[in-house]
TIRO-2110 file (N, C-alpha, C; in Angstrom, 1 decimal):
// TIRO-2110
-9.3, -2.6, -7.1, N, 1, A
-9.0, -2.4, -8.5, CA, 1, A
-10.1, -1.6, -9.2, C, 1, A
-9.7, -0.7, -10.1, N, 2, A
-10.7, 0.0, -10.9, CA, 2, A
-11.3, -0.9, -12.0, C, 2, A
-12.4, -0.4, -12.6, N, 3, A
-13.0, -1.2, -13.6, CA, 3, A
-12.0, -1.5, -14.8, C, 3, A
-11.3, -0.5, -15.2, N, 4, A
-10.3, -0.7, -16.2, CA, 4, A
-9.2, -1.7, -15.9, C, 4, A
-8.7, -1.6, -14.6, N, 5, A
-7.7, -2.6, -14.2, CA, 5, A
-8.3, -4.0, -14.1, C, 5, A
-9.5, -4.1, -13.7, N, 6, A
-10.2, -5.4, -13.6, CA, 6, A
-10.4, -6.1, -14.9, C, 6, A
-10.7, -5.3, -15.9, N, 7, A
-10.9, -5.8, -17.3, CA, 7, A
-9.5, -6.4, -17.7, C, 7, A
-8.4, -5.7, -17.5, N, 8, A
-7.1, -6.2, -17.9, CA, 8, A
-6.8, -7.5, -17.1, C, 8, A
-7.0, -7.4, -15.8, N, 9, A
-6.8, -8.6, -15.0, CA, 9, A
-7.6, -9.8, -15.5, C, 9, A
-8.8, -9.6, -15.8, N, 10, A
-9.7, -10.7, -16.3, CA, 10, A
-9.1, -11.2, -17.7, C, 10, A
-8.6, -10.3, -18.5, N, 11, A
-8.0, -10.8, -19.8, CA, 11, A
-6.8, -11.7, -19.5, C, 11, A
-6.1, -11.3, -18.5, N, 12, A
-4.8, -12.1, -18.2, CA, 12, A
-5.1, -13.4, -17.4, C, 12, A
-6.2, -13.5, -16.8, N, 13, A
-6.4, -14.7, -15.9, CA, 13, A
-7.5, -15.6, -16.4, C, 13, A
-8.3, -15.3, -17.4, N, 14, A
-9.4, -16.1, -17.8, CA, 14, A
-9.1, -16.6, -19.2, C, 14, A
-9.5, -17.8, -19.6, N, 15, A
-10.2, -18.8, -18.8, CA, 15, A
-9.2, -19.7, -18.1, C, 15, A
-9.6, -20.1, -16.9, N, 16, A
-9.0, -21.2, -16.2, CA, 16, A
-7.5, -21.1, -16.0, C, 16, A
-7.0, -20.0, -15.6, N, 17, A
-5.6, -20.0, -15.2, CA, 17, A
-5.5, -20.0, -13.7, C, 17, A
-5.0, -21.1, -13.1, N, 18, A
-5.0, -21.3, -11.7, CA, 18, A
-3.7, -20.6, -11.1, C, 18, A
-3.9, -19.6, -10.2, N, 19, A
-2.8, -18.9, -9.7, CA, 19, A
-2.8, -19.0, -8.2, C, 19, A
-1.6, -18.9, -7.6, N, 20, A
-1.6, -18.8, -6.1, CA, 20, A
-1.9, -17.4, -5.7, C, 20, A
-2.1, -17.1, -4.4, N, 21, A
-2.4, -15.8, -4.0, CA, 21, A
-1.3, -14.8, -4.4, C, 21, A
0.0, -15.2, -4.3, N, 22, A
1.1, -14.4, -4.6, CA, 22, A
1.1, -14.1, -6.1, C, 22, A
0.8, -15.1, -6.9, N, 23, A
0.8, -14.9, -8.4, CA, 23, A
-0.4, -14.0, -8.8, C, 23, A
-1.5, -14.1, -8.1, N, 24, A
-2.7, -13.3, -8.3, CA, 24, A
-2.3, -11.8, -8.1, C, 24, A
-1.6, -11.6, -7.0, N, 25, A
-1.1, -10.3, -6.6, CA, 25, A
-0.2, -9.7, -7.7, C, 25, A
0.7, -10.6, -8.2, N, 26, A
1.6, -10.1, -9.2, CA, 26, A
0.9, -9.7, -10.5, C, 26, A
-0.1, -10.5, -10.9, N, 27, A
-0.9, -10.2, -12.1, CA, 27, A
-1.7, -8.9, -11.9, C, 27, A
-2.2, -8.7, -10.7, N, 28, A
-2.9, -7.4, -10.4, CA, 28, A
-1.9, -6.2, -10.5, C, 28, A
-0.7, -6.4, -10.0, N, 29, A
0.3, -5.4, -10.1, CA, 29, A
0.7, -5.1, -11.6, C, 29, A
0.8, -6.1, -12.4, N, 30, A
1.1, -6.0, -13.8, CA, 30, A
0.0, -5.3, -14.5, C, 30, A
-1.2, -5.6, -14.2, N, 31, A
-2.4, -5.0, -14.9, CA, 31, A
-2.4, -3.5, -14.5, C, 31, A
-2.2, -3.1, -13.3, N, 32, A
-2.2, -1.7, -12.9, CA, 32, A
-1.1, -1.0, -13.5, C, 32, A
0.1, -1.6, -13.5, N, 33, A
1.3, -1.0, -14.1, CA, 33, A
1.1, -0.7, -15.6, C, 33, A
0.6, -1.7, -16.3, N, 34, A
0.3, -1.6, -17.7, CA, 34, A
-0.6, -0.4, -18.0, C, 34, A
-1.7, -0.4, -17.3, N, 35, A
-2.7, 0.7, -17.6, CA, 35, A
-2.1, 2.0, -17.3, C, 35, A
-1.4, 2.2, -16.2, N, 36, A
-0.8, 3.5, -15.9, CA, 36, A
0.2, 3.9, -17.0, C, 36, A
1.1, 3.0, -17.4, N, 37, A
2.1, 3.3, -18.4, CA, 37, A
1.4, 3.7, -19.7, C, 37, A
0.5, 2.9, -20.2, N, 38, A
-0.2, 3.2, -21.4, CA, 38, A
-0.9, 4.5, -21.4, C, 38, A
-1.7, 4.8, -20.3, N, 39, A
-2.4, 6.0, -20.3, CA, 39, A
-1.6, 7.2, -20.2, C, 39, A
-0.4, 7.1, -19.5, N, 40, A
0.5, 8.3, -19.3, CA, 40, A
1.3, 8.5, -20.6, C, 40, A
1.7, 7.5, -21.3, N, 41, A
2.7, 7.7, -22.3, CA, 41, A
2.3, 7.3, -23.8, C, 41, A
1.4, 6.3, -23.9, N, 42, A
1.2, 5.7, -25.2, CA, 42, A
-0.2, 6.1, -25.9, C, 42, A
-1.2, 6.3, -25.1, N, 43, A
-2.5, 6.6, -25.6, CA, 43, A
-2.6, 8.0, -26.1, C, 43, A
-1.9, 8.4, -27.1, N, 44, A
-1.9, 9.7, -27.6, CA, 44, A
-3.0, 9.9, -28.7, C, 44, A
-3.3, 11.1, -29.1, N, 45, A
-4.3, 11.4, -30.1, CA, 45, A
-4.0, 10.6, -31.3, C, 45, A
-5.0, 9.9, -31.8, N, 46, A
-5.0, 9.1, -33.0, CA, 46, A
-3.9, 8.0, -33.0, C, 46, A
-3.6, 7.4, -31.9, N, 47, A
-2.5, 6.4, -31.8, CA, 47, A
-2.8, 5.3, -32.7, C, 47, A
-4.0, 5.0, -33.0, N, 48, A
-4.3, 3.8, -33.9, CA, 48, A
-4.1, 4.0, -35.3, C, 48, A
-3.9, 5.3, -35.7, N, 49, A
-3.8, 5.6, -37.2, CA, 49, A
-2.4, 5.5, -37.7, C, 49, A
-1.3, 5.5, -36.8, N, 50, A
0.0, 5.5, -37.3, CA, 50, A
0.7, 4.1, -36.9, C, 50, A
1.3, 3.5, -37.9, N, 51, A
1.9, 2.2, -37.6, CA, 51, A
3.0, 2.3, -36.5, C, 51, A
3.7, 3.3, -36.5, N, 52, A
4.8, 3.4, -35.5, CA, 52, A
4.2, 3.5, -34.1, C, 52, A
3.1, 4.2, -33.9, N, 53, A
2.5, 4.3, -32.5, CA, 53, A
1.9, 3.0, -32.1, C, 53, A
1.3, 2.3, -33.1, N, 54, A
0.7, 1.0, -32.8, CA, 54, A
1.8, 0.0, -32.4, C, 54, A
2.9, 0.1, -33.1, N, 55, A
4.1, -0.8, -32.8, CA, 55, A
4.6, -0.5, -31.4, C, 55, A
4.8, 0.8, -31.1, N, 56, A
5.3, 1.1, -29.8, CA, 56, A
4.3, 0.7, -28.7, C, 56, A
3.0, 0.7, -29.0, N, 57, A
2.0, 0.3, -28.0, CA, 57, A
2.2, -1.2, -27.8, C, 57, A
2.3, -2.0, -28.8, N, 58, A
2.4, -3.4, -28.7, CA, 58, A
3.7, -3.8, -28.0, C, 58, A
4.8, -3.1, -28.3, N, 59, A
6.1, -3.3, -27.6, CA, 59, A
5.9, -3.1, -26.1, C, 59, A
5.2, -2.0, -25.7, N, 60, A
5.0, -1.7, -24.3, CA, 60, A
4.2, -2.8, -23.6, C, 60, A
3.2, -3.2, -24.3, N, 61, A
2.3, -4.3, -23.7, CA, 61, A
3.2, -5.5, -23.5, C, 61, A
4.0, -5.9, -24.5, N, 62, A
4.9, -7.1, -24.4, CA, 62, A
5.9, -6.9, -23.2, C, 62, A
6.5, -5.7, -23.1, N, 63, A
7.5, -5.5, -22.1, CA, 63, A
6.9, -5.6, -20.7, C, 63, A
5.8, -5.0, -20.5, N, 64, A
5.2, -5.1, -19.2, CA, 64, A
4.6, -6.4, -18.8, C, 64, A
4.0, -7.1, -19.8, N, 65, A
3.4, -8.4, -19.6, CA, 65, A
4.5, -9.5, -19.4, C, 65, A
5.8, -9.1, -19.7, N, 66, A
6.9, -10.0, -19.5, CA, 66, A
7.1, -10.2, -18.0, C, 66, A
6.5, -9.3, -17.2, N, 67, A
6.7, -9.4, -15.7, CA, 67, A
5.6, -10.4, -15.1, C, 67, A
4.8, -11.0, -16.0, N, 68, A
3.8, -11.9, -15.4, CA, 68, A
4.6, -13.1, -14.8, C, 68, A
3.9, -13.8, -13.9, N, 69, A
4.5, -15.0, -13.2, CA, 69, A
4.9, -16.0, -14.3, C, 69, A
5.9, -16.8, -14.0, N, 70, A
6.5, -17.8, -14.9, CA, 70, A
5.5, -18.9, -15.3, C, 70, A
4.3, -18.9, -14.6, N, 71, A
3.3, -19.9, -14.9, CA, 71, A
2.8, -19.6, -16.3, C, 71, A
2.9, -18.4, -16.8, N, 72, A
2.5, -18.1, -18.2, CA, 72, A
3.6, -18.6, -19.1, C, 72, A
3.3, -19.6, -19.9, N, 73, A
4.2, -20.2, -20.8, CA, 73, A
4.4, -19.2, -22.0, C, 73, A
5.5, -19.4, -22.8, N, 74, A
5.7, -18.5, -23.9, CA, 74, A
4.4, -18.4, -24.8, C, 74, A
3.8, -19.5, -25.0, N, 75, A
2.6, -19.5, -25.9, CA, 75, A
1.4, -18.7, -25.3, C, 75, A
1.2, -18.9, -24.0, N, 76, A
0.2, -18.2, -23.2, CA, 76, A
0.5, -16.7, -23.2, C, 76, A
1.8, -16.4, -22.9, N, 77, A
2.2, -15.0, -22.9, CA, 77, A
1.9, -14.3, -24.2, C, 77, A
2.3, -14.9, -25.3, N, 78, A
2.0, -14.3, -26.6, CA, 78, A
0.5, -14.1, -26.8, C, 78, A
-0.3, -15.1, -26.4, N, 79, A
-1.8, -15.0, -26.6, CA, 79, A
-2.3, -13.8, -25.7, C, 79, A
-1.8, -13.7, -24.5, N, 80, A
-2.3, -12.6, -23.6, CA, 80, A
-1.8, -11.2, -24.2, C, 80, A
-0.6, -11.2, -24.7, N, 81, A
-0.2, -9.9, -25.3, CA, 81, A
-1.1, -9.5, -26.4, C, 81, A
-1.4, -10.4, -27.3, N, 82, A
-2.3, -10.1, -28.4, CA, 82, A
-3.7, -9.7, -27.9, C, 82, A
-4.2, -10.4, -26.9, N, 83, A
-5.5, -10.2, -26.4, CA, 83, A
-5.6, -8.8, -25.7, C, 83, A
-4.6, -8.4, -24.9, N, 84, A
-4.6, -7.2, -24.2, CA, 84, A
-4.4, -6.0, -25.3, C, 84, A
-3.5, -6.2, -26.2, N, 85, A
-3.3, -5.2, -27.2, CA, 85, A
-4.6, -4.9, -28.0, C, 85, A
-5.3, -6.0, -28.4, N, 86, A
-6.6, -5.9, -29.1, CA, 86, A
-7.6, -5.1, -28.2, C, 86, A
-7.6, -5.4, -26.9, N, 87, A
-8.5, -4.7, -26.0, CA, 87, A
-8.3, -3.2, -26.1, C, 87, A
-7.0, -2.8, -25.9, N, 88, A
-6.7, -1.4, -26.0, CA, 88, A
-7.0, -0.8, -27.3, C, 88, A
-6.8, -1.5, -28.4, N, 89, A
-7.1, -1.0, -29.7, CA, 89, A
-8.6, -0.7, -29.9, C, 89, A
-9.4, -1.6, -29.3, N, 90, A
-10.8, -1.4, -29.4, CA, 90, A
-11.4, -0.4, -28.4, C, 90, A
-10.8, -0.4, -27.2, N, 91, A
-11.5, 0.4, -26.2, CA, 91, A
-10.9, 1.8, -25.9, C, 91, A
-9.7, 2.1, -26.5, N, 92, A
-9.1, 3.4, -26.2, CA, 92, A
-8.8, 4.1, -27.5, C, 92, A
-9.5, 5.2, -27.7, N, 93, A
-9.4, 6.0, -28.9, CA, 93, A
-8.2, 6.9, -28.9, C, 93, A
-7.7, 7.2, -27.8, N, 94, A
-6.5, 8.1, -27.7, CA, 94, A
-6.8, 9.4, -26.9, C, 94, A
-5.8, 10.1, -26.5, N, 95, A
-6.0, 11.3, -25.7, CA, 95, A
-7.0, 11.3, -24.6, C, 95, A
-6.9, 10.1, -23.9, N, 96, A
-7.7, 10.0, -22.7, CA, 96, A
-9.1, 9.5, -23.0, C, 96, A
-9.5, 9.3, -24.2, N, 97, A
-10.8, 8.9, -24.6, CA, 97, A
-10.9, 7.4, -24.6, C, 97, A
-11.9, 6.8, -23.9, N, 98, A
-12.1, 5.4, -23.9, CA, 98, A
-13.5, 5.0, -23.7, C, 98, A
-13.8, 3.7, -23.8, N, 99, A
-15.1, 3.3, -23.5, CA, 99, A
-15.5, 3.4, -22.0, C, 99, A
-14.4, 3.7, -21.2, N, 100, A
-14.6, 3.9, -19.8, CA, 100, A
-14.8, 5.3, -19.4, C, 100, A
-14.8, 6.2, -20.3, N, 101, A
-14.9, 7.7, -20.0, CA, 101, A
-16.2, 7.9, -19.3, C, 101, A
-16.2, 8.7, -18.3, N, 102, A
-17.4, 9.0, -17.5, CA, 102, A
-17.7, 8.0, -16.4, C, 102, A
-16.9, 7.0, -16.3, N, 103, A
-17.1, 6.0, -15.2, CA, 103, A
-16.4, 6.3, -14.0, C, 103, A
END
């Protein structure tokens, strides 16, 4: 996993979410899929400035995280959606710029 994928994986699995090997693999797949989708389609120039682009970003996060294993209760799912969205809001400025640039 890349550093960016690992950060998302950690957001989805910490603290103290006990997963089987298969569930761990599913979460890794979801993290990778989410990052690819957002970087290709949603992280456009100044995406944080417009309400519609922020809403589309959140909807995409929710749609992709809906693929998490069923061990994630609805409450935990909502918490993780908010956490991951906040991470992208803080770490990705748009148009390929992020705190990971140059890594």
